[in-house]
N, CA, C and O atoms as a DFTB+ gen file, in Angstrom:
736 C
 N C O
     1  1     298.365       2.673     -91.356
     2  2     298.133       3.948     -91.899
     3  2     296.964       4.416     -91.637
     4  3     296.256       3.411     -91.706
     5  1     296.275       5.318     -91.373
     6  2     294.698       6.258     -91.780
     7  2     294.207       6.437     -93.135
     8  3     294.184       7.557     -93.645
     9  1     294.052       6.028     -93.374
    10  2     293.169       7.024     -94.929
    11  2     292.327       8.046     -94.697
    12  3     291.508       7.838     -93.802
    13  1     292.280       9.221     -95.307
    14  2     291.821      10.479     -94.736
    15  2     289.899       9.920     -94.681
    16  3     289.220      10.819     -94.185
    17  1     289.401       9.176     -94.926
    18  2     288.357       8.476     -94.685
    19  2     288.200       7.622     -93.283
    20  3     287.228       7.018     -92.828
    21  1     289.365       7.782     -92.841
    22  2     289.535       7.169     -91.557
    23  2     289.626       5.696     -92.051
    24  3     290.832       5.477     -91.932
    25  1     289.325       5.090     -92.309
    26  2     290.129       3.417     -92.412
    27  2     291.100       2.902     -92.142
    28  3     291.984       3.383     -92.850
    29  1     291.603       1.921     -91.284
    30  2     292.836       1.215     -90.916
    31  2     293.608       0.317     -92.091
    32  3     292.902      -0.294     -92.893
    33  1     294.586       0.264     -92.158
    34  2     295.461      -0.608     -92.842
    35  2     295.488       0.110     -94.038
    36  3     295.504      -0.735     -94.933
    37  1     295.510       1.978     -94.837
    38  2     295.094       1.990     -95.882
    39  2     296.612       2.457     -96.400
    40  3     297.317       3.367     -95.963
    41  1     296.877       1.479     -97.527
    42  2     298.119       1.746     -98.143
    43  2     298.325       3.109     -99.003
    44  3     297.285       3.721     -99.247
    45  1     299.556       3.665     -99.497
    46  2     299.923       5.001     -99.915
    47  2     298.929       4.926    -101.308
    48  3     298.223       5.782    -101.840
    49  1     299.338       2.839    -101.801
    50  2     298.371       2.734    -103.342
    51  2     297.157       3.245    -103.350
    52  3     296.747       4.058    -104.179
    53  1     296.481       2.747    -102.344
    54  2     294.824       2.706    -102.129
    55  2     294.700       4.716    -102.012
    56  3     294.129       5.297    -102.935
    57  1     295.152       5.352    -101.095
    58  2     295.335       6.883    -101.227
    59  2     295.693       7.588    -102.104
    60  3     295.286       8.746    -102.199
    61  1     296.463       7.097    -102.870
    62  2     297.117       7.720    -105.084
    63  2     295.450       7.006    -105.647
    64  3     294.735       7.466    -106.539
    65  1     295.319       6.393    -105.218
    66  2     293.958       5.501    -106.155
    67  2     292.771       6.568    -106.441
    68  3     292.367       6.967    -107.533
    69  1     292.271       6.958    -104.966
    70  2     291.556       7.409    -103.984
    71  2     291.981       8.770    -104.838
    72  3     290.953       9.200    -105.361
    73  1     292.665       9.269    -105.035
    74  2     292.866      11.056    -105.418
    75  2     292.820      11.145    -106.989
    76  3     292.701      12.131    -107.716
    77  1     292.937       9.933    -107.259
    78  2     292.236       9.759    -109.052
    79  2     291.156       9.563    -110.007
    80  3     290.801       9.848    -111.150
    81  1     290.644       8.614    -108.427
    82  2     289.576       7.909    -108.768
    83  2     288.383       8.172    -107.739
    84  3     288.188       7.277    -106.916
    85  1     287.471       9.433    -107.691
    86  2     286.337       9.453    -107.228
    87  2     285.477       8.467    -106.725
    88  3     284.593       8.067    -107.484
    89  1     285.563       7.957    -105.511
    90  2     284.610       7.533    -104.889
    91  2     285.149       5.742    -104.536
    92  3     284.570       4.782    -104.026
    93  1     286.228       5.908    -104.985
    94  2     286.727       4.580    -104.799
    95  2     286.789       4.420    -103.175
    96  3     287.271       4.979    -102.190
    97  1     285.934       3.219    -103.559
    98  2     285.509       2.382    -101.938
    99  2     286.315       0.929    -102.541
   100  3     286.426       0.338    -103.615
   101  1     286.990       0.714    -100.501
   102  2     287.295      -0.823    -101.083
   103  2     286.780      -1.639     -99.541
   104  3     286.652      -1.452     -98.331
   105  1     286.652      -2.425    -100.384
   106  2     285.179      -3.946     -99.542
   107  2     286.718      -4.490     -98.625
   108  3     287.913      -4.772     -98.712
   109  1     285.068      -4.292     -97.400
   110  2     286.292      -4.550     -96.446
   111  2     286.758      -5.674     -96.124
   112  3     287.447      -5.815     -95.114
   113  1     286.428      -6.742     -97.008
   114  2     287.290      -8.333     -97.215
   115  2     288.087      -7.897     -98.146
   116  3     288.742      -8.889     -98.468
   117  1     288.588      -6.587     -99.070
   118  2     289.750      -6.866     -99.537
   119  2     290.703      -6.394     -98.753
   120  3     290.088      -5.652     -97.987
   121  1     292.172      -6.350     -98.377
   122  2     293.040      -5.755     -97.770
   123  2     293.490      -5.044     -98.376
   124  3     293.167      -4.786     -99.536
   125  1     294.717      -4.337     -97.477
   126  2     294.985      -3.010     -98.270
   127  2     296.096      -3.810     -99.535
   128  3     296.354      -4.984     -99.800
   129  1     296.658      -2.134    -100.235
   130  2     297.223      -2.558    -101.714
   131  2     298.491      -2.751    -101.087
   132  3     298.799      -2.743     -99.895
   133  1     299.237      -2.947    -102.232
   134  2     300.987      -2.324    -101.596
   135  2     301.668      -0.925    -101.237
   136  3     301.278       0.222    -101.452
   137  1     302.544      -1.296    -100.764
   138  2     303.204       0.424    -100.015
   139  2     304.519       0.165    -101.643
   140  3     305.098      -0.897    -101.871
   141  1     304.631       1.213    -102.335
   142  2     304.903       1.860    -103.600
   143  2     305.766       3.099    -103.525
   144  3     305.506       3.750    -102.513
   145  1     306.457       3.485    -104.077
   146  2     307.331       4.306    -103.962
   147  2     308.539       4.288    -105.175
   148  3     308.824       3.144    -105.529
   149  1     309.077       5.069    -105.669
   150  2     310.076       5.496    -106.802
   151  2     310.525       4.114    -107.327
   152  3     310.227       3.258    -106.494
   153  1     310.852       3.834    -107.909
   154  2     312.281       2.776    -108.682
   155  2     311.278       1.552    -108.778
   156  3     311.448       0.852    -109.776
   157  1     310.070       1.096    -107.751
   158  2     309.850      -0.097    -107.673
   159  2     309.502      -1.093    -108.858
   160  3     309.236      -2.291    -108.764
   161  1     309.578      -0.204    -110.145
   162  2     308.713      -1.089    -111.435
   163  2     310.688      -1.937    -111.365
   164  3     310.829      -3.159    -111.414
   165  1     311.744      -1.094    -111.267
   166  2     312.538      -1.788    -111.757
   167  2     313.295      -3.066    -110.586
   168  3     314.033      -3.978    -110.958
   169  1     313.012      -2.891    -109.645
   170  2     313.054      -3.938    -108.943
   171  2     312.227      -5.007    -108.409
   172  3     312.503      -6.089    -107.891
   173  1     311.308      -4.502    -108.633
   174  2     309.570      -5.492    -108.791
   175  2     310.325      -7.359    -109.089
   176  3     310.920      -7.749    -110.093
   177  1     309.991      -8.162    -107.796
   178  2     310.275      -9.124    -108.263
   179  2     309.490      -9.743    -107.069
   180  3     309.181      -9.285    -105.969
   181  1     309.184     -11.474    -107.938
   182  2     308.651     -12.271    -107.104
   183  2     308.641     -12.645    -105.581
   184  3     309.661     -13.184    -105.152
   185  1     307.592     -12.417    -104.710
   186  2     308.042     -12.766    -103.412
   187  2     306.940     -13.699    -102.857
   188  3     305.723     -13.614    -103.022
   189  1     307.615     -14.559    -102.200
   190  2     306.627     -15.625    -101.616
   191  2     305.696     -15.285    -100.046
   192  3     306.190     -14.834     -99.013
   193  1     304.346     -15.637    -100.263
   194  2     303.700     -15.540     -99.198
   195  2     304.287     -15.077     -97.494
   196  3     305.358     -15.602     -97.190
   197  1     303.852     -14.450     -96.770
   198  2     303.789     -14.819     -95.163
   199  2     303.256     -15.964     -95.134
   200  3     302.524     -16.470     -95.984
   201  1     303.697     -16.487     -93.934
   202  2     303.336     -17.345     -93.213
   203  2     302.015     -17.442     -92.778
   204  3     301.597     -16.488     -92.123
   205  1     301.030     -18.662     -93.056
   206  2     299.763     -18.491     -93.126
   207  2     299.156     -18.488     -94.512
   208  3     298.042     -18.959     -94.738
   209  1     299.808     -18.026     -95.284
   210  2     298.816     -17.537     -96.717
   211  2     299.391     -18.323     -97.994
   212  3     300.282     -19.169     -97.921
   213  1     298.773     -17.933     -99.134
   214  2     299.129     -18.773    -100.287
   215  2     299.265     -16.744    -101.046
   216  3     298.936     -15.602    -100.724
   217  1     299.977     -17.495    -102.174
   218  2     299.539     -16.399    -103.305
   219  2     299.309     -16.779    -104.820
   220  3     300.133     -17.460    -105.431
   221  1     298.116     -16.292    -105.410
   222  2     297.760     -16.617    -106.389
   223  2     298.444     -15.454    -107.245
   224  3     298.827     -14.441    -106.661
   225  1     298.601     -15.593    -108.639
   226  2     299.625     -15.036    -109.659
   227  2     298.330     -14.915    -110.606
   228  3     297.758     -16.003    -110.683
   229  1     297.733     -13.933    -111.322
   230  2     297.080     -14.295    -112.374
   231  2     297.819     -13.090    -113.704
   232  3     298.566     -12.124    -113.556
   233  1     297.216     -13.683    -114.925
   234  2     297.572     -12.708    -115.902
   235  2     296.853     -13.274    -117.161
   236  3     296.630     -14.440    -117.487
   237  1     296.515     -11.921    -117.858
   238  2     295.328     -12.364    -119.329
   239  2     295.629     -11.666    -120.382
   240  3     295.813     -10.452    -120.293
   241  1     295.743     -12.461    -121.765
   242  2     296.720     -11.173    -122.707
   243  2     295.463     -11.009    -123.644
   244  3     294.272     -11.106    -123.351
   245  1     295.853     -10.830    -124.426
   246  2     294.595     -10.639    -126.530
   247  2     296.121     -10.173    -126.719
   248  3     296.982      -9.499    -126.154
   249  1     295.869     -11.134    -128.133
   250  2     297.123     -11.318    -129.607
   251  2     295.698     -10.166    -130.301
   252  3     294.605     -10.471    -130.778
   253  1     296.064      -9.405    -130.171
   254  2     295.198      -8.653    -131.213
   255  2     294.314      -7.985    -130.042
   256  3     294.340      -8.456    -128.905
   257  1     293.549      -6.891    -130.370
   258  2     292.740      -6.262    -128.838
   259  2     291.163      -5.272    -129.414
   260  3     290.974      -4.100    -129.089
   261  1     290.259      -6.046    -130.245
   262  2     290.451      -7.422    -129.262
   263  2     291.057      -8.692    -130.421
   264  3     291.291      -8.507    -131.616
   265  1     291.223     -10.071    -129.598
   266  2     291.928     -10.924    -130.145
   267  2     291.850     -11.953    -129.935
   268  3     290.902     -12.360    -129.264
   269  1     292.840     -12.833    -130.433
   270  2     292.338     -14.459    -129.608
   271  2     293.075     -14.327    -128.106
   272  3     294.290     -14.133    -128.157
   273  1     292.510     -14.405    -126.872
   274  2     292.869     -14.493    -126.007
   275  2     293.074     -15.139    -124.722
   276  3     291.983     -15.616    -124.409
   277  1     294.084     -15.432    -123.671
   278  2     294.918     -16.789    -123.594
   279  2     294.510     -16.061    -121.823
   280  3     294.408     -14.848    -121.645
   281  1     294.324     -17.135    -120.659
   282  2     295.010     -16.564    -119.861
   283  2     295.766     -17.861    -118.627
   284  3     295.650     -19.066    -118.406
   285  1     296.337     -17.000    -118.230
   286  2     297.639     -17.981    -116.757
   287  2     297.557     -17.607    -115.357
   288  3     297.627     -16.421    -115.033
   289  1     297.388     -18.701    -114.355
   290  2     297.384     -18.100    -113.130
   291  2     298.363     -19.805    -112.665
   292  3     298.522     -20.858    -113.284
   293  1     298.733     -19.408    -111.558
   294  2     299.713     -19.884    -110.690
   295  2     299.010     -19.636    -108.909
   296  3     298.412     -18.629    -108.532
   297  1     299.312     -20.851    -108.088
   298  2     299.319     -20.489    -106.966
   299  2     300.550     -21.326    -106.201
   300  3     300.905     -22.403    -106.680
   301  1     301.237     -20.758    -104.904
   302  2     302.301     -21.096    -104.614
   303  2     301.838     -20.808    -102.808
   304  3     301.175     -19.899    -102.309
   305  1     302.488     -21.962    -102.200
   306  2     302.371     -21.746    -100.651
   307  2     303.666     -20.738    -100.373
   308  3     304.402     -20.181    -101.187
   309  1     303.670     -20.706     -98.556
   310  2     304.633     -20.143     -97.807
   311  2     306.431     -19.686     -98.551
   312  3     307.003     -18.614     -98.749
   313  1     306.808     -21.154     -98.771
   314  2     307.959     -21.425     -99.340
   315  2     308.117     -20.566    -100.781
   316  3     308.886     -19.766    -101.315
   317  1     307.148     -21.119    -100.983
   318  2     307.402     -20.243    -102.533
   319  2     307.038     -21.984    -103.840
   320  3     307.260     -22.125    -105.043
   321  1     306.558     -22.745    -103.012
   322  2     306.687     -23.797    -103.883
   323  2     305.285     -23.674    -104.818
   324  3     304.245     -23.490    -104.186
   325  1     305.203     -23.761    -106.216
   326  2     304.092     -24.641    -106.854
   327  2     302.986     -25.291    -106.399
   328  3     303.213     -26.496    -106.501
   329  1     301.823     -25.082    -105.914
   330  2     300.621     -26.051    -105.266
   331  2     299.785     -26.205    -106.553
   332  3     299.369     -27.359    -106.658
   333  1     299.408     -25.386    -107.576
   334  2     299.206     -25.611    -108.725
   335  2     299.066     -24.589    -109.737
   336  3     299.279     -23.446    -109.334
   337  1     298.700     -24.751    -111.189
   338  2     298.680     -23.703    -112.253
   339  2     297.761     -24.078    -113.749
   340  3     297.787     -25.115    -114.411
   341  1     297.237     -23.241    -113.896
   342  2     296.236     -23.280    -115.147
   343  2     296.642     -22.499    -116.447
   344  3     297.151     -21.384    -116.333
   345  1     296.426     -23.061    -117.684
   346  2     296.536     -22.202    -118.662
   347  2     295.538     -22.691    -119.940
   348  3     294.715     -23.606    -119.926
   349  1     295.782     -22.047    -120.720
   350  2     293.877     -21.877    -121.811
   351  2     294.008     -20.966    -121.941
   352  3     294.321     -20.028    -121.209
   353  1     293.509     -21.220    -124.147
   354  2     293.192     -20.417    -124.474
   355  2     291.869     -20.135    -124.613
   356  3     291.214     -21.050    -125.112
   357  1     291.072     -18.803    -124.224
   358  2     289.741     -18.872    -123.872
   359  2     288.561     -17.642    -124.852
   360  3     287.667     -16.909    -124.429
   361  1     289.026     -17.848    -126.100
   362  2     288.422     -17.664    -127.254
   363  2     289.049     -16.218    -127.633
   364  3     290.233     -15.927    -127.462
   365  1     287.915     -15.234    -128.255
   366  2     288.650     -14.199    -128.469
   367  2     287.668     -13.314    -127.735
   368  3     286.520     -13.580    -127.381
   369  1     288.849     -11.436    -127.481
   370  2     288.047     -11.003    -126.489
   371  2     288.985      -9.982    -126.092
   372  3     290.173     -10.288    -125.992
   373  1     288.569      -8.721    -125.837
   374  2     290.211      -7.656    -125.540
   375  2     291.023      -8.028    -123.658
   376  3     290.643      -8.675    -122.683
   377  1     291.833      -7.475    -123.872
   378  2     292.876      -7.808    -122.492
   379  2     292.427      -7.894    -121.617
   380  3     292.639      -8.805    -120.817
   381  1     291.561      -6.869    -121.450
   382  2     290.784      -6.642    -120.171
   383  2     290.022      -7.730    -119.871
   384  3     290.249      -8.218    -118.763
   385  1     289.063      -8.327    -120.630
   386  2     288.284      -9.889    -120.466
   387  2     288.876     -10.830    -120.378
   388  3     288.403     -11.733    -119.688
   389  1     290.145     -11.013    -121.032
   390  2     291.363     -12.148    -120.033
   391  2     291.507     -11.283    -119.206
   392  3     290.714     -11.397    -118.271
   393  1     292.201     -10.431    -119.136
   394  2     292.672     -10.300    -116.970
   395  2     291.807     -10.448    -116.531
   396  3     292.022     -11.122    -115.523
   397  1     290.375     -10.141    -116.673
   398  2     289.280     -10.694    -115.760
   399  2     289.439     -12.298    -115.565
   400  3     289.689     -13.009    -114.593
   401  1     289.115     -12.595    -117.271
   402  2     288.793     -14.292    -117.370
   403  2     289.878     -14.819    -115.983
   404  3     289.558     -15.405    -114.949
   405  1     291.355     -14.304    -116.489
   406  2     292.336     -15.263    -115.791
   407  2     292.066     -15.563    -113.789
   408  3     292.115     -16.580    -113.098
   409  1     291.706     -13.658    -113.382
   410  2     291.269     -13.684    -112.215
   411  2     290.390     -14.632    -111.654
   412  3     290.716     -15.251    -110.641
   413  1     289.026     -14.850    -112.361
   414  2     287.824     -15.562    -112.160
   415  2     288.530     -17.274    -112.268
   416  3     287.933     -18.186    -111.695
   417  1     289.340     -17.448    -112.758
   418  2     289.518     -19.334    -112.759
   419  2     290.718     -18.865    -111.723
   420  3     290.914     -19.580    -110.740
   421  1     291.403     -17.862    -111.887
   422  2     292.643     -18.406    -110.544
   423  2     291.777     -18.549    -109.226
   424  3     291.950     -19.484    -108.446
   425  1     290.801     -17.523    -109.027
   426  2     290.231     -17.719    -107.480
   427  2     289.221     -19.320    -107.868
   428  3     289.573     -20.371    -107.332
   429  1     288.377     -19.300    -108.532
   430  2     287.721     -20.692    -108.330
   431  2     288.721     -22.007    -108.201
   432  3     288.451     -23.050    -107.605
   433  1     289.929     -21.699    -108.900
   434  2     291.156     -22.799    -108.334
   435  2     291.322     -22.758    -107.122
   436  3     291.398     -23.793    -106.460
   437  1     291.402     -21.658    -106.638
   438  2     291.539     -21.515    -104.712
   439  2     290.837     -21.479    -104.128
   440  3     291.336     -21.511    -103.003
   441  1     289.204     -21.392    -104.021
   442  2     287.762     -21.764    -103.823
   443  2     288.149     -22.594    -102.596
   444  3     288.471     -22.254    -101.458
   445  1     288.025     -23.718    -103.147
   446  2     288.368     -25.132    -101.982
   447  2     289.040     -24.970    -101.099
   448  3     288.560     -25.064     -99.969
   449  1     289.996     -24.755    -101.232
   450  2     291.117     -24.501    -100.092
   451  2     290.752     -22.919     -98.867
   452  3     291.578     -22.342     -98.159
   453  1     290.057     -22.778     -98.936
   454  2     289.418     -21.824     -97.647
   455  2     290.636     -21.014     -96.893
   456  3     290.823     -20.921     -95.680
   457  1     291.533     -20.365     -98.143
   458  2     292.769     -20.491     -96.907
   459  2     293.007     -18.569     -97.715
   460  3     292.687     -18.099     -98.807
   461  1     293.736     -17.953     -96.437
   462  2     294.038     -16.796     -96.604
   463  2     294.920     -16.212     -98.192
   464  3     296.103     -16.537     -98.093
   465  1     294.695     -15.613     -99.293
   466  2     295.538     -15.380     -99.929
   467  2     295.601     -14.155    -100.276
   468  3     294.827     -13.238    -100.003
   469  1     296.970     -14.153    -101.167
   470  2     297.425     -13.082    -101.640
   471  2     297.427     -13.065    -103.258
   472  3     298.097     -13.791    -103.993
   473  1     296.471     -12.015    -103.643
   474  2     295.809     -11.917    -104.920
   475  2     296.909     -10.900    -105.668
   476  3     296.808      -9.720    -105.333
   477  1     298.234     -11.320    -106.915
   478  2     298.501     -10.495    -107.352
   479  2     298.330     -10.720    -109.472
   480  3     298.174     -11.676    -110.232
   481  1     298.456      -9.467    -109.598
   482  2     298.187      -9.140    -111.200
   483  2     298.720      -8.160    -111.380
   484  3     299.073      -7.422    -110.460
   485  1     298.956      -7.848    -112.949
   486  2     300.043      -6.979    -113.349
   487  2     299.060      -5.723    -114.150
   488  3     299.488      -4.739    -114.753
   489  1     298.045      -6.007    -113.992
   490  2     296.850      -5.163    -114.557
   491  2     296.265      -4.134    -113.467
   492  3     295.869      -4.371    -112.326
   493  1     296.337      -2.816    -114.229
   494  2     296.106      -1.697    -112.699
   495  2     294.308      -1.181    -112.860
   496  3     293.632      -0.374    -112.223
   497  1     294.037      -1.976    -113.877
   498  2     292.542      -1.408    -114.395
   499  2     292.267      -2.633    -113.418
   500  3     292.269      -2.273    -112.241
   501  1     292.000      -4.167    -113.635
   502  2     291.568      -4.851    -113.082
   503  2     291.755      -4.501    -111.719
   504  3     290.779      -4.085    -111.096
   505  1     293.033      -4.621    -111.072
   506  2     293.161      -4.488    -109.322
   507  2     292.133      -2.982    -108.912
   508  3     291.625      -2.871    -107.796
   509  1     292.020      -2.304    -109.607
   510  2     291.888      -0.724    -109.371
   511  2     290.011      -1.597    -108.900
   512  3     289.548      -1.851    -107.788
   513  1     289.327      -1.846    -110.475
   514  2     287.675      -2.198    -110.569
   515  2     287.637      -2.520    -109.290
   516  3     286.973      -1.821    -108.525
   517  1     288.560      -3.978    -108.682
   518  2     288.056      -4.920    -107.320
   519  2     287.994      -4.170    -106.290
   520  3     287.219      -4.218    -105.335
   521  1     289.036      -3.312    -106.567
   522  2     288.705      -2.188    -105.192
   523  2     287.582      -1.268    -104.952
   524  3     286.979      -0.921    -103.937
   525  1     287.480      -0.955    -106.321
   526  2     286.691      -0.028    -106.062
   527  2     284.337      -0.966    -106.161
   528  3     283.160      -0.658    -105.969
   529  1     285.106      -1.941    -106.526
   530  2     283.862      -3.112    -106.611
   531  2     282.716      -2.627    -107.769
   532  3     281.521      -2.881    -107.619
   533  1     283.291      -1.833    -109.041
   534  2     282.112      -1.556    -109.763
   535  2     283.093      -1.102    -111.592
   536  3     284.268      -0.740    -111.540
   537  1     282.611      -1.179    -112.494
   538  2     283.135      -0.717    -113.499
   539  2     282.017       0.149    -114.202
   540  3     280.909       0.478    -113.777
   541  1     282.884       0.531    -115.890
   542  2     281.937       1.054    -116.172
   543  2     281.959       0.413    -117.613
   544  3     281.095       0.923    -118.326
   545  1     282.761      -0.638    -118.290
   546  2     282.132      -1.091    -119.297
   547  2     281.361      -2.339    -118.692
   548  3     282.013      -3.155    -118.040
   549  1     279.749      -2.553    -118.915
   550  2     278.791      -3.264    -118.755
   551  2     279.616      -4.329    -119.454
   552  3     279.701      -4.958    -118.400
   553  1     279.857      -4.596    -119.756
   554  2     280.697      -6.355    -120.595
   555  2     281.516      -6.720    -119.868
   556  3     281.798      -7.917    -119.800
   557  1     282.192      -5.690    -119.042
   558  2     283.266      -6.559    -118.118
   559  2     282.643      -6.481    -116.851
   560  3     283.535      -6.349    -116.013
   561  1     281.730      -6.499    -116.418
   562  2     280.449      -6.580    -115.005
   563  2     280.037      -7.656    -114.980
   564  3     279.392      -7.698    -113.932
   565  1     279.959      -8.860    -115.587
   566  2     279.516      -9.845    -115.135
   567  2     280.972     -10.931    -114.652
   568  3     280.898     -11.983    -114.019
   569  1     281.954     -10.409    -115.073
   570  2     283.367     -10.986    -114.834
   571  2     283.943     -10.366    -112.859
   572  3     284.134     -11.126    -111.909
   573  1     284.063      -8.922    -112.856
   574  2     283.394      -8.209    -111.890
   575  2     282.696      -8.776    -111.103
   576  3     283.267      -9.188    -110.093
   577  1     281.915      -8.907    -111.173
   578  2     280.872      -9.716    -110.224
   579  2     280.967     -11.346    -109.202
   580  3     280.756     -11.822    -108.086
   581  1     281.550     -11.729    -110.883
   582  2     282.422     -13.338    -110.230
   583  2     282.906     -12.989    -109.206
   584  3     282.566     -13.040    -108.024
   585  1     284.147     -12.443    -110.012
   586  2     285.390     -12.103    -108.778
   587  2     285.167     -11.654    -107.300
   588  3     285.711     -11.956    -106.238
   589  1     283.916     -10.617    -107.730
   590  2     283.952     -10.220    -106.135
   591  2     283.622     -11.085    -105.793
   592  3     284.508     -11.737    -105.239
   593  1     282.287     -11.722    -105.825
   594  2     281.172     -12.904    -104.762
   595  2     282.520     -14.414    -104.756
   596  3     282.630     -15.029    -103.695
   597  1     283.169     -14.728    -105.640
   598  2     285.195     -15.668    -105.410
   599  2     285.303     -15.515    -103.988
   600  3     285.182     -16.323    -103.067
   601  1     285.637     -13.912    -104.040
   602  2     286.996     -13.081    -103.151
   603  2     286.296     -13.615    -101.303
   604  3     287.030     -13.920    -100.363
   605  1     284.672     -13.578    -101.259
   606  2     284.308     -14.099     -99.848
   607  2     283.717     -15.420     -99.651
   608  3     282.783     -15.942     -99.043
   609  1     284.923     -15.807    -100.640
   610  2     284.775     -17.666     -99.825
   611  2     286.169     -17.950     -99.549
   612  3     286.569     -19.105     -99.699
   613  1     287.239     -16.706     -99.025
   614  2     288.430     -17.146     -98.661
   615  2     288.564     -16.316     -97.472
   616  3     288.395     -15.111     -97.660
   617  1     288.863     -16.749     -96.143
   618  2     289.634     -16.228     -94.976
   619  2     290.131     -15.290     -94.685
   620  3     290.492     -15.125     -93.520
   621  1     290.352     -14.207     -95.784
   622  2     290.657     -13.044     -95.558
   623  2     291.661     -13.187     -96.824
   624  3     292.561     -14.026     -96.813
   625  1     291.405     -12.146     -98.120
   626  2     291.904     -11.643     -99.030
   627  2     292.797     -10.236     -99.392
   628  3     292.346      -9.138     -99.065
   629  1     294.164     -10.369    -100.129
   630  2     294.452      -9.232    -100.131
   631  2     295.242      -8.978    -101.741
   632  3     296.339      -9.359    -102.149
   633  1     294.164      -8.179    -102.400
   634  2     294.881      -8.231    -103.555
   635  2     295.655      -6.594    -104.249
   636  3     295.224      -5.442    -104.185
   637  1     296.803      -7.096    -104.822
   638  2     297.340      -6.357    -104.510
   639  2     297.837      -6.543    -106.589
   640  3     297.678      -7.521    -107.319
   641  1     298.420      -5.181    -106.910
   642  2     299.046      -4.771    -108.415
   643  2     300.709      -5.191    -108.198
   644  3     301.434      -4.690    -107.339
   645  1     301.060      -6.084    -109.050
   646  2     302.496      -6.322    -108.956
   647  2     302.752      -5.619    -110.593
   648  3     301.916      -5.331    -111.450
   649  1     304.420      -5.476    -110.606
   650  2     304.336      -5.109    -112.175
   651  2     304.931      -6.494    -113.004
   652  3     305.378      -7.550    -112.556
   653  1     304.732      -6.004    -114.442
   654  2     304.790      -7.509    -114.816
   655  2     306.432      -8.083    -115.006
   656  3     306.786      -8.905    -115.851
   657  1     307.147      -7.543    -114.179
   658  2     308.720      -8.722    -114.190
   659  2     308.156      -9.260    -113.149
   660  3     308.465     -10.450    -113.204
   661  1     307.520      -9.081    -112.251
   662  2     307.367      -9.835    -110.723
   663  2     306.141     -11.094    -110.958
   664  3     305.994     -12.084    -110.242
   665  1     305.373     -10.737    -112.119
   666  2     304.646     -11.791    -112.331
   667  2     304.695     -12.469    -113.723
   668  3     303.777     -12.647    -114.524
   669  1     305.711     -12.726    -113.783
   670  2     306.107     -13.827    -114.927
   671  2     305.720     -14.565    -115.255
   672  3     305.248     -14.605    -116.391
   673  1     305.711     -15.680    -114.328
   674  2     305.510     -17.062    -114.436
   675  2     303.731     -16.847    -114.597
   676  3     303.164     -17.211    -115.627
   677  1     303.184     -16.387    -113.758
   678  2     301.744     -16.020    -114.895
   679  2     301.475     -15.575    -116.743
   680  3     300.638     -15.774    -117.623
   681  1     302.984     -14.769    -116.526
   682  2     302.223     -14.579    -117.744
   683  2     302.997     -15.429    -118.883
   684  3     302.709     -15.192    -120.056
   685  1     303.764     -16.205    -118.644
   686  2     304.334     -17.369    -119.076
   687  2     303.520     -18.553    -119.595
   688  3     303.595     -19.182    -120.650
   689  1     302.624     -18.680    -118.404
   690  2     301.239     -19.269    -118.282
   691  2     300.338     -18.814    -119.490
   692  3     299.975     -19.758    -120.191
   693  1     299.940     -17.683    -119.849
   694  2     299.070     -16.852    -120.705
   695  2     299.891     -17.086    -121.768
   696  3     299.521     -16.528    -122.801
   697  1     300.831     -17.698    -121.838
   698  2     301.359     -17.318    -123.393
   699  2     300.741     -18.406    -124.381
   700  3     300.189     -18.397    -125.481
   701  1     301.244     -19.663    -123.104
   702  2     301.508     -21.334    -123.429
   703  2     299.849     -21.559    -123.732
   704  3     299.394     -22.449    -124.450
   705  1     299.131     -20.620    -123.070
   706  2     297.335     -20.285    -123.242
   707  2     297.204     -19.982    -124.734
   708  3     296.380     -20.601    -125.408
   709  1     297.853     -19.212    -125.174
   710  2     298.061     -18.741    -126.670
   711  2     298.049     -19.484    -127.462
   712  3     297.347     -19.671    -128.456
   713  1     299.028     -20.051    -126.940
   714  2     300.038     -21.234    -128.159
   715  2     299.174     -22.243    -128.331
   716  3     299.465     -23.013    -129.246
   717  1     298.100     -22.492    -127.664
   718  2     296.703     -23.655    -127.917
   719  2     297.217     -24.725    -126.519
   720  3     296.651     -25.795    -126.295
   721  1     298.553     -24.111    -125.549
   722  2     298.625     -25.774    -124.291
   723  2     297.818     -24.976    -123.427
   724  3     297.769     -23.757    -123.265
   725  1     297.067     -26.120    -122.800
   726  2     296.357     -26.148    -121.694
   727  2     297.424     -26.903    -120.650
   728  3     298.104     -27.898    -120.897
   729  1     297.376     -26.250    -119.600
   730  2     297.728     -26.672    -118.375
   731  2     297.288     -26.876    -117.322
   732  3     297.331     -25.849    -116.644
   733  1     296.757     -27.928    -116.671
   734  2     295.751     -27.748    -115.402
   735  2     296.441     -28.824    -114.391
   736  3     295.969     -29.006    -113.268
């Protein structure tokens, strides 16, 4: 599919976000987003990545906003086998800060692999910010820059939104982090 600005491989999601967010630019190293339609939230399930790809799911949360924050991320190969996972508390902050920290932690965890990577998270704010490449909240700018720089380390990267029902393992890991449980 071509978007109204002439780019190839622009998804329904990208065009929908462009309509809502003036100036949205998708960095060339970030692939197309998911194709969404009505009823997708109810039927959302986690699926393993395609041949030659790995999938990183991330989640961050805050008990209180701001409050105690925690992160969780997990990496799977093409047959759905978990390669590695992380969970830990990360101090006091907002839910958006926690989501970004989970994304950065996950990308750092995968960086040495140098693979093609599908990244999924349930925060539309973080996914859209990665696609735009800028954020209005200067406090989060450092995390955005880290995530964008880490994204360049991969052969190919696709960053997708997934509804929380399909991101349940990363959510469970984030809750373990909230309880002070470290998984590495």
